[in-house]
C-alpha positions in Angstrom: -10.6 -18.0 11.0 -8.9 -20.9 11.4 -8.0 -21.5 14.7 -4.4 -22.5 16.1 -3.1 -23.8 19.5 -2.5 -20.0 20.0 -6.2 -19.3 20.8 -6.2 -21.9 23.2 -5.1 -22.2 26.8 -5.6 -20.2 30.2 -2.4 -17.9 28.8 -5.2 -15.5 27.0 -8.3 -15.5 29.5 -7.3 -12.3 30.9 -5.5 -10.5 28.0 -6.1 -6.8 27.5 -9.0 -6.9 30.2 -8.9 -3.6 32.1 -8.2 -3.8 36.1 -11.0 -3.1 38.2 -9.3 0.5 39.0 -9.5 1.5 35.5 -12.4 -0.5 34.0 -15.2 2.0 32.6 -12.0 3.8 30.7 -12.4 4.4 27.0 -10.0 2.0 25.4 -8.2 2.6 21.9 -5.7 0.3 19.8 -2.8 1.9 18.5 -2.6 0.6 15.1 0.8 0.6 13.4 -0.1 -1.6 10.5 2.3 -4.5 11.2 2.6 -7.7 12.3 2.2 -7.2 15.9 -0.8 -5.0 15.8 -2.7 -7.0 13.0 -2.1 -10.0 15.4 -3.8 -7.9 18.1 -6.8 -7.3 15.7 -7.2 -11.2 15.0 -7.3 -11.5 18.5 -10.3 -8.9 18.8 -11.9 -10.9 15.9 -11.7 -14.3 18.0 -13.1 -12.8 21.3 -9.6 -13.3 23.0 -9.5 -9.5 23.1 -12.0 -7.3 24.2 -13.2 -4.8 21.3 -11.8 -1.8 21.9 -13.3 1.7 21.1 -11.4 2.7 18.0 -8.3 1.6 16.2 -6.0 4.9 15.5 -3.4 4.6 12.8 -0.9 7.6 13.0 0.2 8.0 9.2 3.5 9.5 9.1 3.1 9.9 5.2 6.1 7.6 4.6 5.0 4.5 5.7 6.0 1.6 3.5 3.4 1.1 0.4 2.5 -2.6 1.6 1.5 -1.0 5.3 -1.0 1.3 3.3 -2.4 -1.7 1.2 -2.9 -4.2 4.0 -4.6 -1.3 5.9 -7.3 -0.6 3.1 -7.7 -4.1 2.0 -7.6 -6.1 5.2 -7.5 -4.4 8.6 -10.2 -1.7 7.9 -12.5 -4.2 6.3 -12.3 -6.5 9.5 -13.0 -3.5 11.5 -15.8 -2.6 9.3 -17.3 -6.4 10.3 -16.4 -5.7 13.7 -18.3 -2.7 13.9 -15.1 -1.0 15.1 -14.4 2.6 14.0 -10.9 3.1 12.4 -9.2 6.6 12.2 -6.2 7.7 10.5 -4.2 10.9 11.8 -1.5 13.0 10.8 0.7 15.8 12.3 0.8 18.5 9.7 1.4 17.3 6.6 3.2 14.6 7.3 6.6 13.6 8.5 8.8 14.7 5.3 6.8 18.0 4.9 8.1 18.7 8.8 11.8 17.8 8.7 12.0 19.4 5.2 10.9 22.8 6.8 13.5 22.5 9.3 16.3 21.4 7.1 16.4 18.5 9.0 16.3 14.6 9.0 15.3 11.6 11.1 18.1 10.4 13.3 18.9 7.4 15.0 18.7 7.9 19.1 16.2 10.6 18.9 12.7 9.9 19.2 11.4 13.0 17.6 9.9 11.0 14.8 8.0 8.6 17.2 6.9 11.6 19.5 5.6 14.1 16.8 4.7 11.6 14.3 3.1 8.9 16.2 2.5 9.3 19.5 1.2 13.4 20.1 -1.5 12.8 16.7 -3.3 10.0 18.4 -3.0 11.4 22.3 -4.4 14.8 20.1 -7.2 13.2 18.7 -8.3 11.4 21.8 -8.3 14.8 23.4 -10.5 16.9 21.0 -12.6 13.4 20.3 -13.5 12.8 23.9 -13.0 16.6 25.7 -15.0 15.4 28.5 -13.4 12.2 29.8 -9.8 13.4 29.9 -8.1 14.1 33.2 -5.0 15.6 33.7 -2.7 13.2 36.0 -5.1 10.3 36.2 -5.7 7.3 33.9 -8.5 8.9 31.6 -7.9 6.6 28.5 -6.6 2.9 27.8 -3.9 2.9 24.8 -3.0 -0.7 23.4 0.4 -1.0 22.2 1.6 -4.1 20.1 5.3 -4.8 21.4 6.0 -8.2 21.9 8.3 -10.0 24.2 11.7 -10.0 21.8 11.5 -5.8 22.2 10.0 -6.0 25.7 12.4 -2.9 26.6 10.4 -0.6 24.6 7.6 -0.9 27.3 7.4 1.9 29.6 6.2 1.1 33.5 3.1 2.7 34.3 4.8 5.2 36.8 7.2 6.3 33.9 4.2 6.7 31.4 3.8 10.2 30.2 1.4 11.8 30.2 -0.5 10.0 33.1 -4.2 10.5 31.4 -3.2 7.7 28.8 -2.7 4.2 30.4 -0.2 2.5 27.9 -1.0 -1.6 28.0 0.6 -4.4 26.2 -1.5 -7.4 25.5 0.9 -9.1 24.0 3.6 -8.9 26.7 0.6 -9.9 28.6 0.5 -12.9 27.0 3.9 -13.8 26.6 3.8 -13.5 22.7 6.8 -13.1 20.3 6.9 -11.4 17.4 7.2 -15.0 15.8 4.0 -16.5 17.7 2.3 -13.4 16.1 3.6 -14.6 12.7 2.5 -18.1 13.1 -0.9 -17.0 14.1 -1.4 -14.7 11.1 -0.1 -17.4 8.8 -2.6 -20.1 10.2 -5.7 -17.4 9.6 -7.5 -17.0 6.6 -6.0 -13.3 5.9 -3.4 -12.2 3.9 -0.1 -11.6 6.0 1.2 -8.4 7.4 4.7 -7.1 6.8 7.1 -5.0 9.0 5.5 -1.5 9.4 7.5 1.5 9.6 8.9 4.5 7.3 10.6 3.6 4.4 13.3 6.3 5.3 14.2 5.5 8.9 17.7 6.1 10.1 17.6 2.5 11.7 17.1 0.8 8.0 19.7 -1.9 7.0 21.2 -1.6 3.9 19.1 -4.1 2.1 16.0 -2.3 3.1 17.1 0.5 1.2 18.3 -1.5 -1.5 14.6 -2.9 -1.7 13.2 0.7 -2.1 15.8 1.3 -4.2 14.5 -1.7 -6.3 11.1 -1.7 -5.8 10.2 1.8 -5.1 13.2 4.0 -6.7 10.3 7.3 -6.5 10.0 7.1 -3.2 14.3 6.8 -2.5 14.3 10.0 -4.3 12.0 11.5 -1.7 14.8 10.3 1.2 17.7 11.6 -1.2 16.0 15.0 -1.8 15.1 15.4 2.1 18.8 14.5 2.8 20.3 17.0 0.4 18.0 19.7 1.7 19.8 19.2 5.0 23.2 19.1 3.8 22.8 22.6 1.9 21.5 24.1 5.2 23.4 22.2 7.7 26.8 21.6 5.7 28.5 21.0 8.8 26.7 17.4 9.4 28.4 14.6 8.6 25.5 11.7 9.2 22.9 11.2 6.9 19.8 8.8 6.7 22.4 5.6 6.7 23.9 6.5 9.6 27.3 7.0 11.1 28.7 3.6 10.7 28.3 4.0 6.8 29.8 6.9 6.1 28.0 7.7 3.0 25.4 9.6 1.7 22.0 8.2 0.4 22.4 10.0 -3.0 25.8 8.0 -3.1 24.0 5.0 -2.2 21.3 5.8 -4.7 23.5 6.1 -7.3 25.2 2.6 -6.6 24.3 -1.1 -8.3 23.6 -4.1 -6.0 23.7 -7.3 -7.1 19.8 -7.7 -6.6 19.8 -4.7 -9.7 21.2 -7.5 -12.0 18.3 -10.4 -10.7 20.0 -11.8 -7.9 17.9 -13.0 -5.0 19.0 -12.7 -1.2 17.0 -15.4 0.4 15.0 -14.7 3.6 17.2 -15.6 6.8 20.6 -15.0 4.5 20.6 -11.3 4.5 23.1 -9.3 5.5 23.9 -5.5 6.0 27.9 -5.7 5.9 27.8 -3.7 2.5 29.7 -6.7 0.5 27.4 -7.2 -1.7 27.4 -4.1 -3.2 29.6 -3.4 -6.9 
């Protein structure tokens, strides 16, 4: 791999190395498939981070197609070359079926999506795979999390982490790396760049992301529409859908609209907006 200045300097000497108290613990990389966790995989390949015992990808069943593609074509082959097992886990049959059964939708401000479809499947897999190593209330495993400096507020202090038997570590924060740093490193590698990961029906999505989904993957947008419609039929008192409370529009209404993109217009990177002013 072509190395950049990001691979040089003392800043990387101790990245993700366990402290003396937790040395010897089994280490997993919670792999999201986006920019930050792929950058961590490249750090491992370059020898800047120690090899974890495995990578674990919690599949919600509704990740963007580019995430699945990058995992299969890029991330997994790197893991094979490095001799690191790559596991995919899932809660039930996935997020859409789970919410459909409850006649509900993911909602901004609630962590049920992350907890039930990302965190718990990984923790359950660890418990079932290495049951003899788990000790309640004491760090038994290290989980490497891909949070960069621009989202540092998401990191959880050790004293506030739960469950206590999982010790969450943030290698990118240790190295003081931003998402842009990770992007630059990936772009200077020999690999196809990863893209932002996440569920395609995330309630935090911007309108331009919904427009992209409508244009590129209309069948997936329809999945989201049907989930929202099921919720509305069961809970007519609800006034907020997947587009959020600041747009006052149901996804089915959005799906029936046209955008400038539908007519061949291209919104240049860095010039996007989610004001709604581009909708006809």
